[in-house]
C-alpha positions as CSV (number, residue, x, y, z in Angstrom):
1,M,-17.8,28.2,-20.0
2,G,-20.4,25.3,-20.4
3,T,-23.3,24.8,-18.1
4,V,-23.5,22.0,-15.6
5,T,-27.1,20.9,-14.9
6,R,-28.6,18.7,-12.3
7,R,-29.4,16.1,-14.9
8,Q,-25.8,15.5,-15.7
9,V,-24.7,14.5,-12.2
10,P,-24.6,10.9,-10.9
11,A,-26.8,9.6,-8.1
12,L,-24.1,10.2,-5.4
13,I,-23.6,13.8,-6.3
14,Q,-27.4,14.3,-6.5
15,A,-27.7,12.8,-3.0
16,F,-25.1,15.4,-1.8
17,L,-27.1,18.2,-3.4
18,D,-30.3,17.1,-1.8
19,D,-28.8,16.6,1.7
20,A,-25.6,18.7,1.8
21,P,-25.7,19.4,5.6
22,D,-25.3,15.7,6.2
23,F,-21.8,15.7,4.7
24,Q,-18.6,17.0,6.2
25,F,-16.6,19.7,4.4
26,F,-13.6,17.6,3.5
27,Q,-15.8,14.7,2.4
28,A,-17.9,17.0,0.2
29,V,-15.0,18.7,-1.5
30,R,-13.2,15.4,-2.0
31,L,-16.4,14.0,-3.6
32,L,-16.8,16.9,-5.9
33,E,-13.1,17.0,-6.8
34,N,-13.2,13.3,-7.8
35,H,-16.4,13.8,-9.9
36,W,-15.1,16.8,-11.9
37,H,-11.4,15.6,-12.0
38,G,-11.3,16.4,-15.7
39,H,-11.6,20.1,-14.8
40,G,-8.6,20.1,-12.5
41,R,-8.4,20.3,-8.7
42,I,-9.6,22.8,-6.1
43,G,-7.4,25.8,-6.2
44,Q,-6.9,25.3,-10.0
45,G,-9.3,24.7,-12.9
46,L,-12.1,23.4,-10.7
47,D,-12.5,26.9,-9.2
48,Q,-14.4,27.8,-12.4
49,W,-17.1,25.2,-11.5
50,L,-17.1,25.2,-7.7
51,R,-17.3,28.2,-5.4
52,L,-16.7,28.0,-1.7
53,R,-18.1,30.8,0.5
54,P,-19.6,31.3,4.0
55,A,-23.3,31.3,4.5
56,A,-24.6,34.7,5.5
57,E,-27.1,33.5,8.1
58,L,-26.3,34.1,11.7
59,G,-28.3,31.1,13.0
60,F,-26.8,28.2,14.9
61,P,-24.7,26.0,12.5
62,A,-25.9,22.4,12.7
63,S,-23.0,21.1,10.5
64,D,-20.1,22.2,8.3
65,I,-22.3,22.9,5.3
66,R,-25.3,25.1,5.1
67,R,-26.4,24.3,1.6
68,C,-25.2,23.4,-1.9
69,R,-26.9,24.4,-5.1
70,F,-26.3,25.3,-8.8
71,V,-26.5,29.0,-9.6
72,E,-27.5,30.6,-12.9
73,D,-24.0,30.6,-14.5
74,G,-23.7,26.8,-14.0
75,Q,-21.4,27.1,-11.0
76,L,-21.9,24.9,-7.9
77,D,-22.3,27.2,-4.9
78,L,-21.2,25.5,-1.6
79,Q,-22.1,27.6,1.4
80,L,-20.3,26.8,4.7
81,N,-20.8,27.5,8.4
82,F,-17.3,27.9,9.5
83,M,-14.1,30.0,9.0
84,G,-15.7,32.8,7.1
85,L,-15.1,36.5,7.0
86,Y,-18.8,36.9,7.6
87,G,-21.6,34.6,8.7
88,V,-22.1,32.9,12.0
89,D,-18.4,32.2,12.4
90,G,-17.2,35.5,10.9
91,I,-14.3,37.5,12.3
92,L,-15.6,40.9,11.3
93,P,-17.3,43.3,13.7
94,G,-20.9,42.5,14.6
95,Y,-22.5,45.4,12.6
96,F,-20.6,44.2,9.5
97,L,-22.0,40.7,10.0
98,E,-25.5,42.0,10.3
99,F,-25.1,44.2,7.3
100,L,-23.8,41.3,5.1
101,A,-26.7,39.1,6.3
102,R,-29.2,41.5,4.7
103,D,-30.8,40.5,1.4
104,D,-30.3,43.7,-0.7
105,E,-28.0,44.7,-3.6
106,T,-25.5,46.7,-1.5
107,S,-24.9,43.8,0.9
108,A,-24.8,41.3,-2.0
109,A,-22.1,43.4,-3.8
110,L,-19.9,43.4,-0.6
111,R,-20.4,39.7,-0.1
112,H,-19.3,39.0,-3.7
113,F,-16.1,41.0,-3.1
114,I,-15.4,39.2,0.2
115,D,-16.2,35.8,-1.4
116,F,-13.4,36.4,-3.9
117,L,-10.9,36.2,-1.0
118,G,-12.9,33.7,1.1
119,H,-12.9,31.0,-1.7
120,R,-9.1,31.0,-1.6
121,F,-9.0,30.6,2.2
122,Y,-11.3,27.5,2.0
123,A,-9.3,26.1,-1.0
124,L,-6.0,26.4,0.9
125,Y,-7.6,24.9,4.0
126,Y,-8.7,21.8,2.0
127,L,-5.3,21.5,0.2
128,A,-3.5,21.6,3.6
129,W,-5.7,18.8,4.9
130,K,-5.1,16.7,1.8
131,K,-1.3,17.3,1.6
132,Y,-0.6,15.0,4.5
133,R,-3.1,12.3,3.7
134,P,-1.7,10.5,0.7
135,Y,-4.6,8.1,0.5
136,V,-6.7,10.9,-0.8
137,T,-4.4,11.6,-3.7
138,L,-4.5,7.9,-4.7
139,E,-8.0,8.5,-6.1
140,Q,-6.6,11.0,-8.7
141,D,-3.8,11.2,-11.2
142,D,-1.0,12.1,-8.9
143,Q,2.8,11.9,-8.8
144,Y,2.8,10.6,-5.2
145,L,2.8,6.9,-6.2
146,A,5.6,7.5,-8.8
147,W,7.7,9.1,-6.0
148,V,7.0,6.1,-3.7
149,N,8.0,3.7,-6.5
150,A,11.2,5.6,-7.1
151,L,12.1,5.4,-3.4
152,S,11.5,1.7,-3.3
153,G,13.5,1.0,-6.4
154,N,10.5,0.1,-8.5
155,V,11.7,2.1,-11.5
156,F,9.4,0.3,-13.9
157,G,6.3,1.4,-12.0
158,E,4.8,-2.1,-11.5
159,D,1.5,-1.7,-9.7
160,D,1.6,-3.6,-6.5
161,A,-0.3,-1.6,-3.9
162,E,0.6,-3.8,-1.0
163,E,4.3,-3.0,-1.5
164,Y,3.9,0.7,-1.1
165,A,3.8,0.2,2.7
166,F,7.3,-1.2,2.6
167,S,8.9,1.4,0.3
168,G,11.3,2.5,3.1
169,A,12.6,-1.0,3.7
170,L,12.8,-1.8,0.0
171,G,14.6,1.5,-0.8
172,N,17.2,1.1,2.0
173,R,20.6,-0.1,0.8
174,N,21.4,-1.6,4.1
175,R,19.1,-4.6,4.0
176,G,19.7,-6.8,7.1
177,A,17.9,-9.6,9.0
178,A,16.2,-7.2,11.4
179,G,14.7,-5.2,8.6
180,L,13.5,-8.3,6.8
181,E,11.9,-9.6,10.1
182,G,10.1,-6.4,10.7
183,M,8.8,-6.1,7.1
184,L,7.6,-9.7,7.0
185,A,5.9,-9.5,10.4
186,D,4.0,-6.5,9.2
187,F,3.2,-8.2,5.9
188,L,1.8,-11.3,7.7
189,G,-0.3,-9.3,10.2
190,G,1.9,-9.6,13.3
191,I,2.9,-13.2,13.1
192,P,6.4,-13.6,14.6
193,V,9.2,-13.9,12.0
194,T,12.8,-14.9,12.7
195,V,15.6,-14.9,10.1
196,E,18.2,-17.6,10.4
197,Q,21.5,-16.6,8.8
198,F,24.4,-18.6,7.3
199,V,22.3,-21.6,6.4
200,P,24.5,-24.2,4.6
201,R,23.7,-25.4,1.2
202,W,25.5,-27.3,-1.5
203,V,26.3,-25.3,-4.6
204,R,27.2,-27.0,-7.9
205,V,30.5,-25.9,-9.4
206,E,30.7,-25.4,-13.1
207,T,33.3,-27.6,-14.8
208,G,35.9,-26.3,-17.2
209,G,39.1,-25.6,-15.3
210,R,41.7,-28.3,-15.1
211,L,45.0,-28.8,-13.2
212,G,47.9,-27.5,-15.4
213,G,45.6,-25.5,-17.6
214,E,46.4,-22.0,-18.9
215,G,44.6,-18.7,-18.7
216,E,41.8,-17.7,-16.4
217,A,40.5,-21.3,-16.2
218,A,43.8,-22.6,-14.8
219,M,43.7,-24.4,-11.5
220,A,46.4,-24.9,-8.9
221,L,46.6,-27.2,-5.9
222,G,46.0,-25.4,-2.6
223,D,44.5,-22.4,-4.3
224,N,41.3,-23.0,-6.2
225,T,41.2,-26.8,-6.6
226,L,38.5,-29.1,-5.1
227,L,37.3,-32.6,-5.4
228,G,33.8,-33.3,-6.6
229,D,31.3,-31.1,-8.4
230,A,29.8,-29.2,-5.5
231,I,30.9,-27.1,-2.5
232,L,29.3,-26.3,0.8
233,D,28.4,-22.6,0.9
234,L,27.6,-20.8,4.2
235,N,27.1,-17.3,2.9
236,S,24.3,-17.3,0.3
237,K,21.2,-18.8,2.0
238,I,18.9,-17.8,4.9
239,G,16.0,-19.5,6.6
240,I,12.8,-17.5,7.3
241,H,11.0,-18.9,10.3
242,V,7.3,-17.9,10.4
243,G,5.1,-18.7,13.4
244,P,3.8,-20.3,15.3
245,L,0.7,-19.8,13.2
246,P,-2.6,-21.5,12.8
247,A,-3.0,-24.1,10.1
248,R,-5.5,-21.9,8.2
249,R,-2.9,-19.1,7.9
250,A,-0.2,-21.6,7.0
251,R,-2.3,-22.9,4.0
252,E,-2.5,-19.3,2.6
253,L,1.3,-19.3,2.4
254,L,1.6,-22.7,0.5
255,P,2.9,-22.6,-3.1
256,G,0.1,-21.8,-5.6
257,H,-1.9,-19.4,-3.3
258,E,-2.1,-15.7,-4.0
259,R,-0.7,-14.8,-0.6
260,A,2.3,-17.0,-1.2
261,R,2.9,-15.3,-4.6
262,A,2.8,-11.9,-2.9
263,L,5.3,-13.1,-0.3
264,G,7.6,-14.3,-3.1
265,R,7.4,-11.0,-4.9
266,L,8.2,-9.1,-1.7
267,L,11.2,-11.4,-1.0
268,G,12.4,-11.1,-4.6
269,R,12.4,-7.3,-4.2
270,Y,14.2,-7.3,-0.8
271,L,16.8,-10.0,-1.1
272,E,20.0,-9.5,-3.1
273,P,20.3,-11.5,-6.4
274,G,21.8,-14.9,-5.7
275,M,20.5,-15.1,-2.1
276,A,18.6,-18.3,-1.6
277,F,16.1,-18.8,1.1
278,D,13.7,-21.3,2.7
279,V,10.4,-20.4,4.4
280,V,9.9,-22.5,7.4
281,L,6.3,-22.5,8.7
282,H,5.8,-23.5,12.3
283,V,2.2,-24.8,12.2
284,Q,0.1,-25.4,15.2
285,P,-1.7,-28.7,14.6
286,D,-4.1,-28.3,17.4
287,Q,-5.9,-25.6,15.4
288,A,-6.2,-27.7,12.3
289,T,-9.6,-28.6,11.1
290,A,-10.7,-32.1,10.2
291,I,-10.4,-32.7,6.4
292,G,-10.8,-35.6,4.1
293,L,-9.6,-36.9,0.8
294,G,-10.6,-34.7,-2.1
295,S,-10.7,-31.5,-0.1
296,D,-9.0,-28.5,-1.6
297,E,-7.3,-27.8,1.8
298,M,-5.7,-31.3,1.9
299,V,-2.3,-31.2,0.1
300,L,0.0,-34.2,0.6
301,G,3.3,-33.2,2.0
302,W,2.2,-29.7,3.0
303,S,-0.9,-29.6,5.1
304,T,-1.6,-33.2,6.2
305,W,-0.3,-35.6,8.8
306,L,-1.3,-39.0,10.3
307,G,-2.3,-39.5,13.9
308,D,-2.6,-37.1,16.7
309,A,-0.4,-34.1,17.2
310,L,2.6,-34.9,19.4
311,Q,4.2,-31.4,19.4
312,E,3.1,-27.9,19.9
313,S,4.1,-27.0,16.4
314,Y,5.4,-28.7,13.3
315,A,8.0,-27.2,11.0
316,L,7.1,-27.1,7.3
317,C,10.1,-26.2,5.1
318,I,9.3,-24.6,1.7
319,P,12.2,-23.9,-0.7
320,G,12.4,-20.4,-2.1
321,S,12.2,-21.8,-5.6
322,S,8.6,-22.8,-4.9
323,F,7.5,-19.1,-4.6
324,A,6.7,-17.0,-7.7
325,V,9.7,-14.6,-7.2
326,T,10.8,-12.1,-9.8
327,E,13.7,-14.2,-10.9
328,P,13.0,-17.7,-9.7
329,A,15.9,-19.9,-8.9
330,P,16.4,-23.2,-10.7
331,P,14.7,-26.2,-9.0
332,P,16.9,-27.7,-6.3
333,D,18.5,-31.1,-6.6
334,P,17.3,-33.0,-3.6
335,E,20.5,-35.2,-3.5
336,R,23.1,-32.5,-3.6
337,D,22.0,-28.8,-4.1
338,E,20.0,-28.3,-0.9
339,L,21.0,-29.2,2.6
340,A,17.7,-29.1,4.5
341,M,18.2,-28.2,8.1
342,V,15.0,-27.9,10.0
343,A,15.2,-27.8,13.8
C-alpha cells in the first residue's frame, strides 16, 4: 500500500488535520470520504487508509474528535471521544479503562485488538447516518439518483436536479389536477396555483375524408361528418392559474427566462401528450416598479400597461407553446386554433 503524506492533501484536509477537534464526527468522515473517493467508501476500500478508534485518555471530551494524524504506515488515525469500548465513553469496567489508558506495550497490544472491532462499530454508525440522508450520497458516484430517475420515468437520465423533488408526482400514473396544483405550488415557492379543466379550444381537422368515400376515410351523415375545418374540443386543454403574485415574480415566468423554461420542462414531463395548456399569471400591479423604454424588464404585451392600476390583479395569459417544453406544440392560429378565455 502506498504512503499518503501531509504534502499530498489539499488545504481543507490540512485544516482538518490541524484543528480536528473543531469538526464533528459525521462532517469529518464525510470530508475524508469525499477526498479519497477513489479508494472506495468507509466500510470498504477506504478502511485501508482511514482508521477509526476511541482515544484512550479519560479526560473530559470537549468535542467528538480528540485528534487526527498520519501514522507510520501512511494511514490516517482518527481518534474519537464517544462510543468506544475504552476511553472516556468506554463501556468496559473501570480497571480495564485505566489499564488501556497506560502507555506501555501490553496496553497497546490490547488496544490494537479492540480497535479491530471498534473501527467496524464506527463505520456502521456513519453508514447508518448516511443511509437516510440522500443529499450526502449526491456528492459521490451513487445509484440513488438513477433510482429516483427511474421512479419519475426519466429513463434517459437527463440531469435536472430540481425535478428530483417531484419524482413521486412524475412517476404516478394517476396525474390529476390536484397533483399538478401541489407540484407547481411547491415549484413556485408557495404561490397559489389553480388548475381550470375542460378549457375549450378550436382544433383543426385534417382533410381527406369525403361523403360517399370508401374505406377508413369514408364519412357518413350523422356519424362523423362536420362542416368547416375545425371543431370545438373541451377535453384536451387546461388553464393553469398562478397567483396573485408580484410583478417581479411574474417576469421570471415570462417566455425566454430560465425559470419559464424550467416550468415548461416540468409541465412537459407531467402532462399527457396532446394536452394543451395556458399559464395565466395573476399579476399585482401595485407591486410593479417604475420602468422606462429600453429597460430589460419592459416587454410590450407582457409586463407593461398604461395608466394607473384599476384592479387588484391583472390576468396575463401565456400559451403553452411559448414555453420550452420537451415536445413543443405548433404555434397557435389566433383566428381559429385557440379560444382565449380569461376571466
